[in-house]
KEKE-3310 file (N, C-alpha, C; in steps of 0.2 Angstrom, whole numbers, plus 5000, padded with zeros to 4 digits):
npx = (4470:4471:4464:4451:4448:4449:4438:4428:4430:4426:4412:4404:4406:4406:4413:4425:4430:4444:4449:4461:4454:4447:4457:4474:4487:4500:4499:4500:4491:4478:4477:4477:4465:4455:4456:4453:4440:4432:4436:4441:4441:4451:4464:4468:4482:4484:4488:4499:4514:4519:4526:4540:4551:4549:4551:4564:4569:4563:4565:4561:4547:4543:4548:4541:4527:4527:4535:4534:4520:4516:4521:4513:4500:4502:4504:4492:4484:4489:4486:4472:4471:4471:4475:4486:4488:4500:4504:4518:4532:4541:4552:4560:4570:4586:4587:4598:4599:4594:4585:4569:4564:4563:4552:4561:4573:4586:4582:4587:4586:4588:4584:4576:4562:4560:4568:4560:4548:4553:4557:4544:4540:4549:4545:4532:4535:4541:4533:4522:4515:4505:4503:4503:4514:4514:4521:4521:4520:4522:4509:4492:4476:4459:4457:4467:4484:4493:4504:4498:4487:4495:4503:4492:4486:4497:4498:4488:4491:4503:4514:4524:4533:4545:4551:4558:4568:4576:4572:4564:4549:4534:4519:4504:4487:4476:4464:4465:4475:4468:4459:4467:4472:4460:4459:4470:4468:4466:4474:4490:4501:4514:4527:4523:4523:4514:4509:4503:4506:4521:4532:4539:4547:4546:4545:4540:4528:4522:4521:4512:4501:4498:4495:4483:4476:4475:4483:4493:4504:4522:4533:4547:4562:4572:4585:4587:4597:4596:4585:4585:4582:4578:4578:4585:4581:4577:4584:4579:4566:4557:4545:4544:4531:4531:4528:4514:4510:4515:4506:4495:4487:4482:4492:4490:4482:4491:4500:4497:4484:4477:4479:4472:4459:4457:4458:4448:4437)
npy = (4292:4302:4313:4308:4307:4320:4325:4319:4326:4339:4342:4353:4363:4371:4360:4356:4343:4338:4327:4318:4316:4328:4339:4340:4342:4345:4353:4369:4379:4373:4370:4383:4388:4379:4382:4396:4396:4390:4398:4396:4397:4392:4380:4363:4355:4340:4331:4320:4311:4297:4285:4279:4271:4269:4283:4284:4277:4283:4298:4310:4310:4311:4323:4331:4329:4331:4343:4352:4351:4356:4369:4374:4373:4382:4394:4395:4397:4409:4418:4419:4423:4414:4405:4391:4374:4364:4347:4339:4329:4318:4313:4323:4325:4318:4309:4307:4314:4308:4311:4319:4329:4347:4360:4370:4364:4359:4353:4338:4328:4311:4304:4303:4305:4312:4323:4328:4332:4342:4351:4355:4361:4372:4379:4383:4391:4401:4407:4412:4421:4416:4403:4386:4374:4357:4345:4327:4309:4292:4287:4280:4274:4272:4271:4267:4260:4254:4253:4246:4239:4231:4223:4217:4209:4200:4194:4186:4177:4171:4162:4167:4183:4195:4211:4227:4234:4245:4257:4272:4280:4290:4283:4288:4291:4295:4301:4307:4316:4324:4330:4338:4347:4354:4361:4369:4378:4395:4399:4405:4407:4396:4383:4367:4352:4338:4324:4308:4306:4301:4287:4274:4259:4251:4238:4237:4243:4234:4223:4228:4229:4216:4211:4218:4212:4200:4190:4175:4174:4174:4187:4193:4202:4212:4220:4235:4234:4221:4221:4225:4238:4251:4265:4274:4275:4286:4284:4288:4297:4305:4317:4332:4340:4354:4367:4366:4364:4377:4385:4383:4372:4356:4341:4327:4311:4298:4286:4272:4272:4278:4268:4257:4262:4264:4250:4244:4249)
npz = (5046:5056:5050:5050:5063:5067:5061:5069:5081:5079:5079:5080:5072:5055:5044:5032:5024:5015:5002:4992:4980:4979:4977:4972:4983:4978:4968:4965:4960:4960:4974:4979:4973:4979:4992:4993:4988:4999:5009:5023:5042:5049:5044:5045:5041:5037:5028:5020:5015:5021:5022:5028:5024:5010:5007:5008:4997:4987:4987:4981:4980:4993:4996:4987:4991:5006:5007:4995:4994:5006:5006:4996:5002:5012:5006:5000:5011:5016:5006:5009:5021:5031:5046:5047:5052:5054:5053:5059:5063:5075:5069:5064:5072:5077:5087:5096:5108:5120:5129:5132:5118:5117:5110:5105:5103:5092:5076:5067:5056:5051:5041:5024:5025:5038:5034:5024:5031:5039:5030:5026:5038:5037:5026:5030:5041:5035:5026:5031:5045:5053:5060:5066:5070:5073:5081:5082:5086:5083:5078:5080:5075:5071:5058:5044:5041:5055:5069:5080:5075:5066:5075:5083:5073:5070:5083:5082:5072:5074:5086:5091:5091:5086:5092:5090:5103:5105:5101:5105:5110:5110:5110:5101:5101:5088:5090:5103:5099:5090:5098:5106:5096:5094:5106:5105:5094:5091:5101:5106:5092:5085:5087:5093:5103:5103:5110:5117:5134:5143:5139:5129:5123:5106:5108:5122:5119:5111:5120:5129:5121:5118:5131:5134:5124:5129:5125:5122:5115:5113:5115:5109:5113:5101:5091:5081:5071:5066:5058:5041:5036:5024:5029:5042:5059:5072:5088:5101:5101:5109:5113:5122:5129:5131:5127:5125:5139:5144:5137:5144:5142:5146:5146:5135:5140:5148:5138:5139:5145:5134:5124:5130:5130:5116:5111:5118:5111)
capx = (4469:4470:4459:4444:4447:4448:4431:4424:4430:4423:4405:4400:4408:4406:4420:4426:4436:4446:4453:4465:4449:4445:4462:4481:4491:4506:4497:4499:4485:4472:4477:4475:4458:4451:4455:4449:4433:4428:4438:4441:4444:4458:4465:4473:4485:4486:4489:4507:4517:4521:4530:4547:4556:4549:4554:4572:4570:4560:4565:4558:4540:4542:4549:4535:4521:4528:4538:4531:4513:4515:4522:4507:4494:4503:4503:4485:4481:4492:4482:4465:4472:4469:4480:4487:4490:4504:4506:4524:4534:4546:4557:4564:4576:4590:4586:4604:4599:4593:4580:4564:4565:4558:4551:4566:4579:4588:4581:4593:4584:4593:4581:4573:4555:4561:4570:4554:4544:4557:4556:4537:4540:4552:4540:4526:4537:4544:4528:4516:4516:4499:4504:4505:4518:4513:4525:4518:4524:4519:4501:4488:4469:4454:4458:4473:4488:4497:4508:4493:4484:4500:4504:4486:4486:4503:4497:4483:4494:4509:4515:4530:4535:4551:4550:4564:4568:4581:4569:4559:4545:4527:4513:4499:4481:4474:4458:4468:4479:4463:4456:4472:4472:4454:4461:4476:4466:4464:4479:4496:4505:4521:4528:4521:4524:4508:4509:4501:4511:4525:4535:4541:4550:4542:4544:4536:4522:4519:4519:4505:4495:4497:4492:4476:4472:4475:4487:4498:4510:4528:4536:4554:4566:4577:4588:4586:4602:4594:4581:4589:4577:4581:4578:4587:4576:4580:4584:4575:4562:4552:4544:4542:4525:4533:4524:4507:4509:4515:4500:4489:4483:4484:4495:4486:4483:4496:4499:4493:4477:4474:4478:4467:4452:4456:4457:4441:4432)
capy = (4291:4308:4316:4305:4309:4327:4326:4317:4331:4346:4341:4359:4368:4369:4357:4354:4337:4337:4321:4318:4317:4335:4342:4338:4348:4347:4358:4376:4383:4369:4371:4390:4389:4376:4386:4402:4394:4389:4403:4393:4401:4388:4374:4358:4352:4333:4327:4318:4305:4294:4279:4281:4267:4271:4289:4283:4274:4288:4304:4316:4309:4313:4331:4334:4329:4334:4349:4357:4351:4360:4375:4376:4374:4388:4400:4396:4400:4416:4422:4420:4426:4409:4401:4384:4370:4359:4341:4337:4323:4317:4311:4329:4325:4312:4304:4306:4317:4303:4314:4322:4335:4352:4363:4374:4360:4359:4347:4335:4322:4306:4300:4308:4307:4317:4329:4331:4335:4348:4356:4357:4366:4378:4383:4386:4397:4407:4410:4415:4422:4413:4396:4381:4368:4353:4338:4322:4303:4285:4288:4275:4275:4267:4271:4266:4255:4257:4248:4243:4235:4226:4219:4213:4204:4195:4190:4180:4173:4168:4160:4171:4188:4199:4218:4231:4237:4250:4263:4274:4286:4291:4281:4293:4290:4301:4304:4312:4322:4329:4334:4344:4352:4358:4366:4373:4383:4402:4400:4408:4404:4394:4376:4363:4345:4335:4317:4305:4307:4295:4284:4267:4256:4247:4231:4238:4245:4227:4219:4231:4227:4209:4211:4220:4208:4193:4185:4171:4174:4176:4193:4194:4209:4212:4227:4238:4232:4215:4223:4229:4243:4257:4271:4274:4278:4289:4279:4291:4303:4307:4324:4335:4344:4360:4373:4365:4366:4384:4388:4382:4366:4350:4336:4321:4306:4293:4282:4266:4274:4279:4262:4253:4265:4262:4243:4242:4251)
capz = (5053:5060:5047:5052:5070:5067:5059:5075:5087:5077:5076:5082:5067:5048:5043:5025:5024:5008:5000:4985:4975:4978:4973:4973:4986:4975:4962:4968:4957:4963:4981:4980:4971:4983:4999:4991:4987:5005:5014:5030:5047:5050:5040:5048:5036:5039:5022:5021:5013:5028:5022:5030:5020:5003:5006:5007:4991:4982:4991:4978:4982:5000:4996:4984:4995:5012:5006:4991:4995:5012:5004:4992:5006:5016:5001:4999:5017:5017:5002:5011:5028:5036:5049:5045:5058:5050:5057:5058:5066:5079:5065:5062:5077:5076:5092:5100:5114:5125:5134:5128:5115:5118:5104:5103:5101:5085:5072:5063:5053:5049:5035:5020:5028:5043:5031:5020:5036:5041:5024:5027:5043:5035:5022:5034:5046:5031:5021:5035:5052:5056:5060:5072:5068:5078:5080:5085:5085:5083:5078:5078:5076:5069:5051:5041:5044:5061:5073:5085:5070:5064:5081:5084:5068:5071:5089:5081:5067:5076:5093:5093:5087:5088:5091:5092:5110:5105:5098:5111:5108:5113:5106:5101:5098:5084:5093:5108:5096:5087:5104:5108:5091:5095:5111:5103:5089:5094:5106:5103:5086:5086:5087:5098:5103:5106:5110:5123:5139:5145:5133:5129:5117:5102:5112:5127:5116:5109:5126:5132:5116:5120:5138:5133:5120:5132:5120:5125:5110:5116:5112:5110:5111:5096:5090:5075:5066:5063:5052:5036:5033:5020:5032:5049:5064:5078:5094:5106:5098:5114:5112:5128:5127:5135:5125:5127:5146:5145:5135:5149:5140:5149:5141:5133:5145:5147:5132:5141:5146:5128:5121:5133:5128:5109:5110:5120:5106)
cpx = (4467:4465:4452:4443:4446:4440:4426:4424:4428:4416:4401:4402:4406:4412:4420:4432:4438:4450:4457:4460:4447:4451:4469:4485:4498:4505:4495:4492:4478:4472:4474:4467:4453:4450:4452:4442:4429:4430:4437:4444:4451:4458:4470:4475:4488:4488:4497:4508:4521:4525:4537:4552:4555:4551:4561:4573:4568:4559:4561:4550:4539:4543:4544:4529:4522:4531:4534:4523:4512:4516:4516:4501:4496:4502:4496:4481:4483:4487:4475:4465:4470:4475:4480:4490:4493:4506:4513:4526:4540:4553:4562:4570:4580:4590:4593:4604:4598:4589:4575:4566:4560:4557:4556:4573:4580:4586:4587:4591:4589:4590:4578:4566:4556:4563:4564:4549:4547:4556:4549:4537:4543:4548:4535:4529:4540:4539:4522:4518:4510:4499:4505:4508:4517:4516:4522:4522:4520:4512:4498:4481:4465:4454:4465:4478:4492:4500:4503:4490:4489:4501:4498:4485:4491:4501:4492:4486:4499:4509:4521:4532:4541:4549:4556:4563:4572:4578:4563:4555:4538:4522:4507:4493:4478:4468:4460:4472:4474:4460:4460:4472:4466:4456:4466:4473:4464:4469:4485:4499:4511:4521:4526:4522:4517:4508:4505:4507:4515:4528:4537:4545:4545:4540:4539:4529:4518:4517:4513:4500:4493:4493:4485:4472:4472:4478:4492:4504:4516:4531:4543:4557:4571:4580:4587:4591:4600:4588:4584:4584:4580:4582:4581:4582:4579:4579:4579:4572:4556:4551:4541:4537:4525:4528:4517:4506:4510:4509:4494:4485:4486:4487:4489:4487:4489:4495:4495:4486:4473:4473:4473:4460:4451:4455:4450:4435:4432)
cpy = (4297:4312:4314:4307:4316:4329:4324:4322:4338:4345:4348:4365:4366:4367:4355:4349:4336:4330:4323:4319:4324:4340:4339:4343:4349:4351:4364:4379:4379:4370:4378:4391:4385:4379:4392:4401:4394:4395:4401:4398:4398:4382:4370:4354:4345:4329:4326:4312:4302:4288:4280:4277:4269:4278:4289:4281:4279:4295:4310:4316:4312:4321:4334:4335:4333:4341:4354:4357:4356:4367:4378:4377:4381:4394:4401:4399:4407:4420:4423:4422:4420:4406:4394:4380:4364:4353:4339:4331:4323:4316:4317:4329:4318:4307:4303:4310:4313:4306:4318:4328:4340:4355:4367:4370:4360:4353:4345:4329:4317:4302:4305:4310:4312:4324:4332:4335:4342:4353:4359:4363:4373:4382:4386:4392:4403:4410:4413:4416:4419:4406:4392:4375:4363:4346:4333:4315:4297:4285:4281:4277:4270:4267:4271:4261:4258:4251:4243:4237:4229:4221:4214:4208:4198:4191:4185:4175:4169:4167:4164:4177:4192:4207:4222:4234:4243:4257:4265:4280:4286:4289:4286:4291:4296:4304:4309:4318:4327:4333:4340:4349:4357:4363:4371:4379:4389:4403:4403:4404:4401:4386:4373:4356:4343:4327:4314:4305:4300:4292:4277:4265:4253:4241:4232:4240:4238:4223:4221:4229:4220:4208:4213:4216:4201:4188:4181:4170:4177:4182:4194:4200:4207:4219:4229:4235:4225:4215:4227:4233:4249:4263:4270:4277:4281:4284:4282:4297:4305:4314:4327:4340:4351:4366:4372:4367:4373:4388:4387:4376:4360:4345:4330:4316:4302:4288:4275:4267:4274:4273:4257:4255:4263:4255:4241:4244:4247)
cpz = (5056:5057:5049:5059:5071:5066:5065:5081:5085:5075:5077:5077:5060:5046:5036:5025:5017:5008:4994:4979:4974:4975:4976:4977:4983:4969:4965:4966:4960:4970:4983:4979:4976:4990:4998:4991:4994:5010:5021:5035:5049:5046:5044:5042:5038:5034:5022:5017:5019:5028:5022:5025:5013:5002:5005:5000:4985:4986:4988:4979:4988:5000:4992:4988:5002:5012:5002:4992:5001:5010:5000:4997:5011:5012:5000:5005:5018:5012:5004:5018:5033:5039:5047:5051:5054:5055:5055:5062:5070:5075:5062:5067:5075:5081:5097:5106:5120:5131:5130:5125:5116:5111:5101:5101:5094:5081:5068:5061:5050:5043:5030:5022:5033:5039:5027:5025:5038:5036:5024:5032:5041:5031:5026:5038:5041:5027:5024:5042:5056:5056:5066:5068:5074:5077:5084:5084:5086:5083:5077:5079:5072:5061:5048:5044:5050:5065:5077:5080:5068:5069:5083:5079:5069:5078:5087:5076:5069:5084:5096:5088:5090:5087:5094:5099:5110:5102:5103:5109:5112:5109:5107:5098:5095:5087:5099:5105:5093:5092:5106:5103:5092:5100:5109:5098:5093:5100:5102:5097:5088:5085:5093:5097:5106:5105:5117:5128:5141:5138:5134:5123:5112:5105:5117:5125:5114:5115:5129:5127:5118:5126:5137:5129:5123:5128:5124:5120:5114:5112:5114:5109:5106:5095:5082:5069:5063:5058:5047:5032:5029:5024:5040:5053:5070:5084:5100:5103:5103:5113:5119:5126:5131:5133:5126:5134:5147:5143:5139:5147:5143:5144:5140:5138:5143:5141:5133:5142:5139:5124:5123:5130:5120:5108:5113:5116:5100)
residu = (UNK:UNK:UNK:UNK:UNK:UNK:UNK:UNK:UNK:UNK:UNK:UNK:UNK:UNK:UNK:UNK:UNK:UNK:UNK:UNK:UNK:UNK:UNK:UNK:UNK:UNK:UNK:UNK:UNK:UNK:UNK:UNK:UNK:UNK:UNK:UNK:UNK:UNK:UNK:UNK:UNK:UNK:UNK:UNK:UNK:UNK:UNK:UNK:UNK:UNK:UNK:UNK:UNK:UNK:UNK:UNK:UNK:UNK:UNK:UNK:UNK:UNK:UNK:UNK:UNK:UNK:UNK:UNK:UNK:UNK:UNK:UNK:UNK:UNK:UNK:UNK:UNK:UNK:UNK:UNK:UNK:UNK:UNK:UNK:UNK:UNK:UNK:UNK:UNK:UNK:UNK:UNK:UNK:UNK:UNK:UNK:UNK:UNK:UNK:UNK:UNK:UNK:UNK:UNK:UNK:UNK:UNK:UNK:UNK:UNK:UNK:UNK:UNK:UNK:UNK:UNK:UNK:UNK:UNK:UNK:UNK:UNK:UNK:UNK:UNK:UNK:UNK:UNK:UNK:UNK:UNK:UNK:UNK:UNK:UNK:UNK:UNK:UNK:UNK:UNK:UNK:UNK:UNK:UNK:UNK:UNK:UNK:UNK:UNK:UNK:UNK:UNK:UNK:UNK:UNK:UNK:UNK:UNK:UNK:UNK:UNK:UNK:UNK:UNK:UNK:UNK:UNK:UNK:UNK:UNK:UNK:UNK:UNK:UNK:UNK:UNK:UNK:UNK:UNK:UNK:UNK:UNK:UNK:UNK:UNK:UNK:UNK:UNK:UNK:UNK:UNK:UNK:UNK:UNK:UNK:UNK:UNK:UNK:UNK:UNK:UNK:UNK:UNK:UNK:UNK:UNK:UNK:UNK:UNK:UNK:UNK:UNK:UNK:UNK:UNK:UNK:UNK:UNK:UNK:UNK:UNK:UNK:UNK:UNK:UNK:UNK:UNK:UNK:UNK:UNK:UNK:UNK:UNK:UNK:UNK:UNK:UNK:UNK:UNK:UNK:UNK:UNK:UNK:UNK:UNK:UNK:UNK:UNK:UNK:UNK:UNK:UNK:UNK:UNK:UNK:UNK:UNK:UNK:UNK:UNK:UNK:UNK:UNK:UNK:UNK)
# end
């Protein structure tokens, strides 16, 4: 999802879009060779293993891709003098703060996926001083599986659906994230939070999708404990885009505006 929208917002530069067919980020030699060959001015590292529940059941795969893979990409960038932009996650936090997290708040992941993304952050910060760590949340876009697509499908298939109301975050349109990444490049290095502004529960997110879809299906509130999923989720993982504002970059538009735009297309 994110990679395709990054390609959309960088039409004015020479851009190389890698896929797994080009090289495997878990292979250090292949990663270094690929990056040395093109000598990029910047590298946006958006490759990741993102299945939260499967990460709980097969943690080594998450650690390999999100941890070791990120280490390899950082080492490749460091050898070529190329800054790296690493896409991290709100799941590095435990969700117990009950107010938006700032970039300097202490991470405390409660599942293997979040821990693997934090491992990636630590590799980036320890192996180079030319980095942007960008935490984001609840991504949706035109490519790939996401919550908006799932709810849209269920609204057509069922008269009633249940959605959890005790997990709160900021839905983020990948196109909006990609645009902010473009603004961030050449600014000061460091850790940033980038999401669409404001926040909601998954239930409220689903209700808004239904409203924009003009659906008559009934959406019921439920709680996380009724879904026996392998991985725990943070209850409140809203990210405060503090460093973005301090850097003089405006926050992305409110999530409702972004969702309306996305569904209209």
